[in-house]
Every structure is written in structure tokens, then in C-alpha cells.
SEBA-938695 format. One record per residue (C-alpha): residue number from 1; x, y, z. Coordinates in steps of 0.25 Angstrom, whole numbers, plus 5000, padded with zeros to 4 digits. Example, Ala and Ser with C-alpha at 12.3 -4.5 7.8 and 13.67 -1.06 7.14 Angstrom:
BEGIN
[1 [5049 4982 5031]]
[2 [5055 4996 5029]]
REM end
This chain:
BEGIN
[1 [5517 5582 5456]]
[2 [5517 5572 5467]]
[3 [5517 5557 5464]]
[4 [5503 5555 5467]]
[5 [5499 5567 5458]]
[6 [5507 5561 5447]]
[7 [5500 5547 5449]]
[8 [5486 5554 5448]]
[9 [5490 5562 5436]]
[10 [5495 5550 5429]]
[11 [5483 5542 5432]]
[12 [5474 5553 5427]]
[13 [5482 5554 5414]]
[14 [5481 5539 5412]]
[15 [5466 5539 5415]]
[16 [5464 5549 5403]]
[17 [5469 5539 5393]]
[18 [5470 5545 5380]]
[19 [5465 5559 5385]]
[20 [5452 5567 5385]]
[21 [5451 5568 5370]]
[22 [5452 5553 5368]]
[23 [5442 5550 5380]]
[24 [5432 5560 5374]]
[25 [5434 5553 5360]]
[26 [5431 5540 5367]]
[27 [5418 5545 5373]]
[28 [5413 5551 5360]]
[29 [5414 5537 5354]]
[30 [5404 5532 5366]]
[31 [5415 5525 5373]]
[32 [5421 5526 5387]]
[33 [5436 5526 5390]]
[34 [5443 5514 5395]]
[35 [5443 5519 5410]]
[36 [5428 5523 5409]]
[37 [5425 5509 5404]]
[38 [5432 5503 5415]]
[39 [5424 5512 5425]]
[40 [5411 5507 5419]]
[41 [5416 5492 5419]]
[42 [5421 5491 5433]]
[43 [5416 5494 5447]]
[44 [5417 5508 5451]]
[45 [5431 5511 5457]]
[46 [5436 5497 5455]]
[47 [5446 5499 5443]]
[48 [5460 5498 5446]]
[49 [5469 5501 5434]]
[50 [5483 5495 5431]]
[51 [5494 5501 5422]]
[52 [5488 5515 5420]]
[53 [5501 5521 5417]]
[54 [5506 5510 5407]]
[55 [5511 5517 5394]]
[56 [5515 5511 5380]]
[57 [5530 5509 5377]]
[58 [5529 5512 5362]]
[59 [5538 5523 5357]]
[60 [5536 5521 5342]]
[61 [5527 5530 5333]]
[62 [5527 5541 5343]]
[63 [5521 5533 5354]]
[64 [5531 5537 5364]]
[65 [5523 5550 5365]]
[66 [5510 5544 5366]]
[67 [5509 5537 5379]]
[68 [5496 5536 5388]]
[69 [5496 5529 5402]]
[70 [5488 5516 5401]]
[71 [5491 5514 5386]]
[72 [5477 5512 5382]]
[73 [5472 5502 5391]]
[74 [5466 5503 5405]]
[75 [5468 5490 5414]]
[76 [5465 5486 5428]]
[77 [5455 5479 5436]]
[78 [5442 5482 5443]]
[79 [5429 5475 5447]]
[80 [5415 5473 5441]]
[81 [5404 5471 5452]]
[82 [5416 5468 5462]]
[83 [5423 5458 5453]]
[84 [5437 5460 5448]]
[85 [5439 5462 5433]]
[86 [5452 5466 5426]]
[87 [5450 5476 5414]]
[88 [5457 5483 5403]]
[89 [5451 5494 5395]]
[90 [5458 5499 5382]]
[91 [5458 5514 5381]]
[92 [5455 5519 5367]]
[93 [5459 5533 5371]]
[94 [5474 5529 5372]]
[95 [5480 5526 5358]]
[96 [5466 5519 5355]]
[97 [5468 5509 5365]]
[98 [5478 5502 5357]]
[99 [5486 5490 5362]]
[100 [5501 5493 5365]]
[101 [5511 5484 5372]]
[102 [5509 5491 5386]]
[103 [5493 5492 5383]]
[104 [5493 5477 5381]]
[105 [5502 5474 5394]]
[106 [5492 5481 5402]]
[107 [5481 5472 5397]]
[108 [5490 5460 5399]]
[109 [5492 5464 5414]]
[110 [5477 5465 5417]]
[111 [5474 5452 5409]]
[112 [5485 5445 5418]]
[113 [5479 5451 5430]]
[114 [5465 5446 5427]]
[115 [5470 5432 5424]]
[116 [5479 5431 5436]]
[117 [5468 5437 5445]]
[118 [5456 5429 5438]]
[119 [5447 5440 5435]]
[120 [5440 5444 5422]]
[121 [5446 5454 5413]]
[122 [5438 5464 5404]]
[123 [5445 5472 5393]]
[124 [5438 5484 5387]]
[125 [5443 5486 5372]]
[126 [5443 5499 5365]]
[127 [5456 5500 5357]]
[128 [5463 5501 5343]]
[129 [5471 5488 5343]]
[130 [5486 5487 5344]]
[131 [5495 5499 5345]]
[132 [5501 5500 5331]]
[133 [5513 5508 5337]]
[134 [5518 5496 5345]]
[135 [5517 5486 5335]]
[136 [5519 5471 5339]]
[137 [5520 5475 5354]]
[138 [5505 5479 5354]]
[139 [5502 5465 5347]]
[140 [5510 5458 5358]]
[141 [5502 5465 5368]]
[142 [5489 5459 5361]]
[143 [5495 5445 5362]]
[144 [5497 5446 5377]]
[145 [5482 5451 5379]]
[146 [5477 5439 5370]]
[147 [5486 5429 5377]]
[148 [5480 5433 5391]]
[149 [5466 5433 5385]]
[150 [5468 5418 5382]]
[151 [5474 5415 5395]]
[152 [5463 5422 5403]]
[153 [5452 5415 5394]]
[154 [5444 5406 5403]]
[155 [5451 5411 5415]]
[156 [5445 5424 5417]]
[157 [5433 5431 5410]]
[158 [5438 5441 5399]]
[159 [5429 5452 5394]]
[160 [5432 5462 5382]]
[161 [5423 5474 5380]]
[162 [5426 5481 5366]]
[163 [5423 5496 5368]]
[164 [5429 5502 5356]]
[165 [5438 5497 5344]]
[166 [5445 5483 5346]]
[167 [5453 5479 5334]]
[168 [5464 5470 5329]]
[169 [5472 5463 5341]]
[170 [5462 5469 5351]]
[171 [5451 5460 5347]]
[172 [5457 5447 5350]]
[173 [5458 5449 5365]]
[174 [5443 5452 5367]]
[175 [5441 5440 5357]]
[176 [5447 5431 5368]]
[177 [5440 5436 5380]]
[178 [5427 5430 5385]]
[179 [5417 5442 5382]]
[180 [5418 5453 5372]]
[181 [5408 5465 5373]]
[182 [5407 5477 5363]]
[183 [5401 5491 5363]]
[184 [5392 5494 5351]]
[185 [5397 5505 5341]]
[186 [5410 5508 5348]]
[187 [5417 5495 5349]]
[188 [5422 5485 5338]]
[189 [5431 5473 5336]]
[190 [5438 5468 5324]]
[191 [5452 5462 5320]]
[192 [5453 5471 5308]]
[193 [5447 5484 5306]]
[194 [5438 5490 5295]]
[195 [5450 5496 5288]]
[196 [5458 5483 5287]]
[197 [5445 5476 5283]]
[198 [5443 5486 5272]]
[199 [5457 5484 5267]]
[200 [5458 5469 5267]]
[201 [5443 5464 5264]]
[202 [5438 5477 5257]]
[203 [5426 5477 5267]]
[204 [5421 5490 5272]]
[205 [5416 5489 5286]]
[206 [5415 5498 5299]]
[207 [5422 5495 5312]]
[208 [5408 5492 5318]]
[209 [5404 5483 5306]]
[210 [5417 5475 5308]]
[211 [5418 5474 5322]]
[212 [5407 5482 5330]]
[213 [5400 5477 5342]]
[214 [5387 5473 5334]]
[215 [5396 5464 5325]]
[216 [5403 5457 5336]]
[217 [5390 5455 5345]]
[218 [5382 5450 5333]]
[219 [5390 5444 5322]]
[220 [5404 5440 5327]]
[221 [5401 5436 5342]]
[222 [5413 5443 5346]]
[223 [5406 5452 5356]]
[224 [5398 5446 5367]]
[225 [5390 5459 5369]]
[226 [5389 5473 5362]]
[227 [5384 5485 5370]]
[228 [5380 5499 5367]]
[229 [5391 5506 5375]]
[230 [5403 5505 5384]]
[231 [5394 5506 5396]]
[232 [5385 5494 5392]]
[233 [5397 5485 5388]]
[234 [5404 5488 5401]]
[235 [5392 5485 5410]]
[236 [5389 5472 5403]]
[237 [5403 5468 5406]]
[238 [5401 5471 5420]]
[239 [5388 5462 5419]]
[240 [5395 5451 5412]]
[241 [5406 5450 5423]]
[242 [5396 5447 5433]]
[243 [5393 5433 5427]]
[244 [5408 5429 5426]]
[245 [5418 5423 5436]]
[246 [5431 5430 5438]]
[247 [5438 5418 5432]]
[248 [5437 5404 5429]]
[249 [5440 5400 5443]]
[250 [5431 5410 5450]]
[251 [5417 5408 5455]]
[252 [5405 5413 5447]]
[253 [5400 5426 5451]]
[254 [5387 5423 5459]]
[255 [5377 5434 5463]]
[256 [5365 5433 5472]]
[257 [5352 5427 5465]]
[258 [5339 5432 5468]]
[259 [5331 5425 5456]]
[260 [5325 5412 5462]]
[261 [5329 5401 5453]]
[262 [5317 5393 5458]]
[263 [5307 5403 5453]]
[264 [5301 5396 5440]]
[265 [5298 5404 5428]]
[266 [5285 5398 5421]]
[267 [5287 5406 5409]]
[268 [5298 5397 5404]]
[269 [5288 5386 5403]]
[270 [5282 5393 5391]]
[271 [5295 5398 5385]]
[272 [5297 5388 5374]]
[273 [5286 5389 5364]]
[274 [5277 5377 5360]]
[275 [5282 5379 5346]]
[276 [5296 5373 5345]]
[277 [5299 5383 5333]]
[278 [5295 5395 5341]]
[279 [5307 5403 5348]]
[280 [5308 5408 5362]]
[281 [5318 5417 5369]]
[282 [5328 5408 5376]]
[283 [5333 5420 5384]]
[284 [5320 5420 5392]]
[285 [5324 5407 5398]]
[286 [5338 5411 5400]]
[287 [5334 5424 5408]]
[288 [5324 5416 5416]]
[289 [5334 5406 5420]]
[290 [5345 5416 5424]]
[291 [5344 5424 5437]]
[292 [5336 5437 5436]]
[293 [5336 5435 5420]]
[294 [5350 5441 5420]]
[295 [5357 5436 5407]]
[296 [5370 5441 5402]]
[297 [5369 5437 5387]]
[298 [5381 5437 5378]]
[299 [5382 5438 5363]]
[300 [5367 5441 5363]]
[301 [5368 5447 5349]]
[302 [5376 5435 5343]]
[303 [5370 5421 5340]]
[304 [5357 5424 5347]]
[305 [5353 5409 5345]]
[306 [5361 5406 5358]]
[307 [5361 5414 5371]]
[308 [5373 5415 5380]]
[309 [5376 5423 5392]]
[310 [5377 5423 5407]]
[311 [5367 5423 5419]]
[312 [5365 5419 5433]]
[313 [5358 5407 5440]]
[314 [5356 5409 5455]]
[315 [5367 5420 5454]]
[316 [5378 5412 5447]]
[317 [5382 5414 5433]]
[318 [5378 5405 5421]]
[319 [5381 5405 5406]]
[320 [5368 5403 5398]]
[321 [5367 5398 5384]]
[322 [5354 5397 5377]]
[323 [5349 5394 5363]]
[324 [5339 5405 5358]]
[325 [5327 5400 5350]]
[326 [5324 5415 5346]]
[327 [5337 5415 5337]]
[328 [5338 5404 5326]]
[329 [5330 5395 5335]]
[330 [5342 5394 5344]]
[331 [5350 5386 5335]]
[332 [5365 5384 5337]]
[333 [5373 5390 5326]]
[334 [5388 5394 5325]]
[335 [5387 5407 5332]]
[336 [5378 5402 5343]]
[337 [5388 5391 5345]]
[338 [5400 5399 5346]]
[339 [5393 5409 5355]]
[340 [5388 5399 5365]]
[341 [5401 5391 5365]]
[342 [5409 5403 5369]]
[343 [5400 5406 5380]]
[344 [5400 5392 5385]]
[345 [5415 5392 5386]]
[346 [5416 5405 5393]]
[347 [5406 5399 5404]]
[348 [5414 5386 5405]]
[349 [5427 5394 5407]]
[350 [5421 5402 5419]]
[351 [5413 5391 5425]]
[352 [5399 5397 5422]]
[353 [5388 5387 5421]]
[354 [5381 5386 5408]]
[355 [5365 5385 5406]]
[356 [5361 5382 5392]]
[357 [5347 5384 5387]]
[358 [5344 5375 5374]]
[359 [5334 5377 5363]]
[360 [5342 5373 5351]]
[361 [5337 5367 5338]]
[362 [5351 5364 5332]]
[363 [5362 5370 5325]]
[364 [5359 5380 5314]]
[365 [5360 5373 5300]]
[366 [5366 5379 5287]]
[367 [5378 5381 5279]]
[368 [5381 5394 5286]]
[369 [5382 5387 5299]]
[370 [5390 5375 5294]]
[371 [5400 5383 5286]]
[372 [5402 5392 5298]]
[373 [5406 5381 5307]]
[374 [5394 5377 5315]]
[375 [5400 5364 5318]]
[376 [5412 5370 5325]]
[377 [5404 5381 5331]]
[378 [5393 5372 5337]]
[379 [5404 5363 5342]]
[380 [5410 5375 5350]]
[381 [5397 5376 5358]]
[382 [5396 5361 5360]]
[383 [5411 5361 5364]]
[384 [5409 5372 5374]]
[385 [5397 5366 5381]]
[386 [5404 5352 5381]]
[387 [5417 5357 5387]]
[388 [5410 5367 5397]]
[389 [5411 5361 5412]]
[390 [5402 5371 5419]]
[391 [5388 5368 5423]]
[392 [5379 5367 5411]]
[393 [5364 5367 5411]]
[394 [5356 5365 5399]]
[395 [5341 5368 5397]]
[396 [5334 5364 5384]]
[397 [5322 5372 5382]]
[398 [5317 5367 5368]]
[399 [5325 5362 5356]]
[400 [5338 5354 5358]]
[401 [5341 5348 5345]]
[402 [5353 5340 5339]]
[403 [5367 5344 5341]]
[404 [5363 5358 5346]]
[405 [5356 5351 5358]]
[406 [5369 5344 5362]]
[407 [5378 5356 5360]]
[408 [5369 5365 5369]]
[409 [5375 5360 5382]]
[410 [5368 5346 5382]]
[411 [5370 5335 5392]]
[412 [5378 5328 5381]]
[413 [5389 5338 5381]]
[414 [5390 5340 5396]]
[415 [5378 5348 5400]]
[416 [5376 5346 5415]]
[417 [5361 5348 5416]]
[418 [5351 5348 5405]]
[419 [5337 5352 5407]]
[420 [5326 5352 5396]]
[421 [5312 5359 5396]]
[422 [5300 5351 5392]]
[423 [5300 5358 5379]]
[424 [5314 5353 5375]]
[425 [5316 5345 5362]]
[426 [5329 5338 5362]]
[427 [5332 5330 5349]]
[428 [5341 5329 5337]]
[429 [5332 5339 5330]]
[430 [5318 5345 5329]]
[431 [5306 5336 5327]]
[432 [5303 5341 5313]]
[433 [5317 5339 5308]]
[434 [5319 5325 5314]]
[435 [5306 5320 5309]]
[436 [5309 5325 5295]]
[437 [5322 5317 5295]]
[438 [5317 5305 5302]]
[439 [5304 5304 5293]]
[440 [5309 5310 5280]]
[441 [5300 5300 5272]]
[442 [5288 5307 5278]]
[443 [5292 5322 5274]]
[444 [5281 5322 5263]]
[445 [5270 5318 5274]]
[446 [5268 5330 5283]]
[447 [5258 5324 5292]]
[448 [5268 5312 5294]]
[449 [5280 5320 5296]]
[450 [5272 5329 5306]]
[451 [5269 5316 5314]]
[452 [5284 5312 5314]]
[453 [5288 5326 5319]]
[454 [5278 5325 5330]]
[455 [5283 5311 5334]]
[456 [5297 5316 5334]]
[457 [5293 5328 5343]]
[458 [5286 5319 5353]]
[459 [5298 5310 5354]]
[460 [5310 5320 5354]]
[461 [5305 5334 5356]]
[462 [5306 5334 5371]]
[463 [5316 5333 5382]]
[464 [5313 5319 5387]]
[465 [5321 5311 5377]]
[466 [5333 5318 5381]]
[467 [5329 5317 5396]]
[468 [5327 5302 5395]]
[469 [5341 5301 5391]]
[470 [5347 5310 5402]]
[471 [5351 5321 5392]]
[472 [5341 5330 5399]]
[473 [5342 5331 5414]]
[474 [5328 5336 5416]]
[475 [5316 5342 5409]]
[476 [5313 5354 5417]]
[477 [5301 5364 5417]]
[478 [5305 5377 5410]]
[479 [5301 5386 5422]]
[480 [5311 5378 5431]]
[481 [5323 5381 5422]]
[482 [5330 5391 5431]]
[483 [5329 5383 5443]]
[484 [5334 5370 5436]]
[485 [5346 5377 5430]]
[486 [5349 5384 5443]]
[487 [5349 5370 5451]]
[488 [5357 5364 5440]]
[489 [5368 5375 5441]]
[490 [5369 5372 5456]]
[491 [5370 5357 5453]]
[492 [5381 5359 5444]]
[493 [5389 5370 5452]]
[494 [5400 5360 5456]]
[495 [5401 5353 5442]]
[496 [5414 5347 5439]]
[497 [5419 5340 5427]]
[498 [5432 5332 5424]]
[499 [5437 5335 5410]]
[500 [5450 5329 5403]]
[501 [5462 5338 5404]]
[502 [5465 5346 5391]]
[503 [5474 5358 5388]]
[504 [5461 5364 5382]]
[505 [5450 5360 5373]]
[506 [5449 5363 5358]]
[507 [5435 5369 5356]]
[508 [5431 5369 5341]]
[509 [5434 5383 5338]]
REM end
């Protein structure tokens, strides 16, 4: 056999991973193999693989006779819509995708290359954790991955896609990345599995109930999105990459805009109901403000009282945060605060302007919220908005009450431009609550207290008191929102701030 023939034979063998039987087993579970996933994720013909022939070095427990080229992870780089990304995909057909010392070193190398060359890195997880046969060497490999996750944080986008089991040490690397996507029914994440839970706490729970996609997308907020199958998840990653810069020093990826920002949408003039207690869908305003109504929502199934996601205005990416009156009247609670704070900080890391739509009646009251640390969780959102140095534009559509008004990217914590619709109510609290506190002596006289409420509404339930003090830059017509936001972003394109030197901040975790 010639050298060239031997090379091709070795490559063919490496591409087979754990062999035809294990590949068939993977397909029967509704899952693609590692290389099939990369072929879907990356532009056709763009993938260049590294370390195809790497093998583990373990000789204990019969491992000397159980070696497969690649050692359970496929690494390399390719392009998504022509833009360079680095990738690694764990191969469950090879020793369950478990992490060995050599396996980890392959990931270390691709992480280093991504950071050095300032390009996003995407990890596809489908693995059984650390390779027990290698003991502490596999744990050391995990440590190297974690260390690189931290060093890359805020420098390059890091995306994790959970496409099978992800347990033990494997979960902490995705947890430190910017976005996590999961596949329903075939993926799960947990630190300790159902058997350990049963032994330690005597709880009987399935893998899906303990750490499935539905759990992490709706309850824990670990997952930013959950999708029905491998293909959907990978296509959504491709779509997400379109909104992200390659690194914290790269330009934002702009696309041609064919949606005229000067075309007004008169339907917005009637979006806010006359009854202040009647909800409306804030997402309608979000879609009508963004180019072509294209909105990439994150964590849509978690903390629905606040909306987060990416869109474009005049072809340039923006981050969108919006209170949602359709869920809990749009109040801020612990979950909503954490969700939005995390998103704000990502946008600030990568110089993505933030547009905030406000209709917030306050923070959610109750012992559950207070015992659950609402003060600190609310402070996270306040802190995130205040420390963000990117352009920040705020549009108040209706209620903006109390501390929640201040927290939602107000002028007082560094909002650059603040607009209000004529329907905006900016006050310490709602008219009814305020009147009942101010005129407690009149509570037993319904007619008199109704007059007091009407007086308070006339005095404060409007945007003009705040506008008189310069807290609102302009009261705008709802149909002009897209045009005004677009002009504001142009104005702020060259924004610069001088902030005191610090080693790093100390956000209230």
C-alpha cells in the first residue's frame, strides 16, 4: 500500500468513529453523529479537521487495546455564512464521548486557536462525562477547558449545543459559555444523575425530569433555547451567529437593509389600550421596530414577563429588552431580572447597542420573591444596565413605576436617549395606590377617594412631569418609534465613555 493509500485508509477509519454498529445506534435514537452535525452546522465543504489521528495514552483496565483515532471528539474550523468559526463535537460512538487527557488536549488546542485568532467557538456536546479509566488525568483535562472558557469570556462568543447526555464535569464548560441550546427528548444536563440522586436524597426521578431540555428552558434558565431535533438546533445556531461579531474588537456584522425606517406604522398608535389594566403584546412593538420583523428571541419559555433577543435596525445588530404586559403585567421578578441582566452584559461585552421597551408596574411583591433574593437579583439588572457602555435607547410605552422605572435603563443610570409615548405614566407608583397612601383618611369615602385618584392621575400619570425635568428626551408619536430609534442609534454610533480603571467589577452575584 502506498503512503497516499495508507493516509486515505486511516482517514476513512477515523471518520467511522466507533464503527457502523454504534453509528446505527446513534441514528436509532434520533441523533446525528458528530461529523454529520458539523456538516449541517458549517457551510458546505468549509470544515477543516485537526487532530484526526490523536489517540488516548491510557493502558489501564484494558484500554491499551481499545483505541480509536480522534479519541471521541472532532475538532477544527469552518465557516457559517462565510464567517470563520472554530468547532468541537463530542462523538458518542467512541467510548461514549467521554473525556480523556488526549480528548481534552484536542479541545484545549481549538480553544486556544479560537482565542488567538479572535473567532467564535461552538461546542457540540454528546458525552458521558470523564473517562473513569484515566482517573485524575481526565479531571485535569476538564480544568484546562474551564480555564480557557473563562479567559475567552467577553473576548469571543462561546456557544454550546447539548445534543445528548452532558453530566458531571461536562456541564460546567457549557455553563460558562454565552449561549446554551438543547434538543428535546435526546439531551439532558445535570451535575449528578438520577442514580446518585436516588442514593443520596431518596428521590426517584428520570433523566428527562432531572435535566431535560424542557426543564432547563422553562425552570432553571440554563438553556437559551430548546429545539425538536438536531437539525433545528444547528440551524438556529447558524442564525444566531449572524447577529454576533467575531470578537469584542471586531465590527458588528451588518447586512443590507431594504426595510425603510421612515415608513410609519399607524397601528402602533392604538397598541396601548385605554384601560391601564388591560394587557397588550409588547412583542408587536418589538417586531415593528426591527428590520423586516426579524427577531431572534432568547429564553422565550423562561420568565416571559421580560423579552430578550437580537434583531437589526438599518442592517446593524441590536439587543432588545422589553417588559411583556401579557405575563404578570410585565413586573420585574427575580427570574426576569437575572435573565435580562445576563443578556445586557453579553451585549455590552461585544459592543451591541441595547434598545429597551418599558412597561413595568414595579417589582413583584411577596415572601417568595423576598426570600428568594429579589433585592440582589434586581440589583443585577440595575448593575448591568448602569455598567454597560454601549449605546442605550429606552422607549417607555405605558407604566414606569418606582424603582423598576429606574432599573429599566433610565436616564438616571446612564441611558443615552429616553423616549416616551404620550400614554406613558412615570411615577413612584400607580394612581390608585398613591392616592390610598396619601389620603388614607378618605378610604371610607369612595367618592372622595375616587376624586383623589383622578387628581393624582391628572398630575402624574403622563410623561410630561419627567420631560419637564429632562428625564425624558422627547415624547414621541408611537408610529414614529422605528424612525426615532434608528436615528438615535446613528447619533450614538461614536459614543465613548471615560470610566475609572478597575481590575474588574463586583456585580452582586
